[in-house]
N, C-alpha and C positions, 0 to 999 in steps of 0.2 A: 502493499499499499502508499500511496504516494502521498506525503504532509505536504500541501502550498506555503510554506508559515512564511510570512516574511517580516522584517520591521516596518514596524506603523498599520499590522494586520490585527484582527480581533482570536483571541482565541479562553478559552475559556479553563480556568484554570484556581487553584486554592489561593484563598487572600487568607498573608501571616497577621491583617490587622482585622480587617472584617470577621473572621474564622468561620468564611462559605464559600462556599466553589461559586466564583462570578465571573461573568467576563471582565477582560483583560486588554491589554493595548501588549501589545511586540515592542519592544523597548530595544531589546538587541538581541542577538543571532550569534550561536557562535554552528558553522557549520550547516546543517540543515534545522536545528534544535534551537527553538525560543529557549534565551537564560535570562531578561531578564525583562517581568512583565510590570505595565501600570495600571492598577487595578480602578476601573471606569467607576467605579461608586464609594469610595474612598478617598482614591488618586495618591494612592500608598505605593510604593515602586519597591520590588523586590526579586529574587528569584523566583522565575518561575518554578511552578510545585501541582502536581498534578492536585494531591492530597498532603492533608496533615503531616507531618513529621511521626512515626512510631513517639517519639520524645515525648510530644505533644498530648499524645493520644494517650499511655498511657498514664500521662499525668494528672488528666482527667477521670480517667476512668477509676482511679483509686483513691478510693472515700478515707484509708489510713494516711491519708497524706491533706485533709481539709487543711487548712489553711485562719485564723483567726478572721482575717475578713472572709473567705466563705463561708462561716457558720456566725459572721453577722450579717450576711444578705439572711440564711435563711431563718434568724430572727424575725428579721423583719422584713422579707417573706409572710415566716405563720399570722404573726402583725400586722398584718399590713391587709392578708383574707382572710380574718378572721372578722367573725360577724358579718361579712359581704357573701350577699346572693350568689353564689357560685351558680346558679340554673340559668342565669344572665347573661356570663361568660361569651364575647363575641369568637367567632371559628377566624382565628388569625387565617391571610391572609396575603399577599406581595400587593395584591391588587386594594383591599381592603383601604381606608382611612381611620387612624384610631387615638382618642386622646390622650393626655395625663389621667392615671388615677382608672385608667378603664382595664376592666380583668376583659383578661383574653384566655381562646383555650387555642393550642397548639399542640398539632396533630402528632411530634416529636416530643416536644420541651411538657405536655400538661398546661396546666392554670398557671399564670402569669397574671401580672400587673403592668402597666406602661409607665415604668419608673420617668419618663422625657420622652419629647418629641428633640432631637438632634437638630435634624433635617426638616426637609418639606416630604425626602423621602426616605429618613429613616428612626426610629424609635428604639431605646432601650428598655428591655423590658425582666423583669425582674422573677425568675423561677425557681424550682425549689432546690435546683442544684445551682444557682449562681445566676446573673445577669446578662443577656445577650442584647445582642446590637441588631437586628431584625429590619425589613427593608419595606416599605409600606409605599402606597398609594402608583406602584408600579403599571401603569394601565395595558403595556402591555402582557405581560404575568412571566414576567421571565426575572431571572434574576442578575442581569447584566443589561 
């Protein structure tokens, strides 16, 4: 299979800042392969990655390594959701538009609460396993 990648072209890649697989622009090539990319969502520049590194995945899935910050986030999560009517949780979709303190039901992360609107197309949601930066108002329905 021949890949027609070139500098300035688009490619799906793992964003080390957004922690999501998103559309990127190829910044540098080595032979026929992308080397450096720029995230089209956060504008962060990094080495090209198809998926998160083993170190990142192992670290995030090891419950014995919870930091004080993660425990604080969980306590905040519980206190914010206590007394909330979870039956009114809005299903998460990247096409959706969400507001601060809105209760969200995400298919992978579960119930969460919108902590803040980062930009018109980015929101920070607190889930049981910690805060996540997610996309909103994406009319195309794709992550990039």
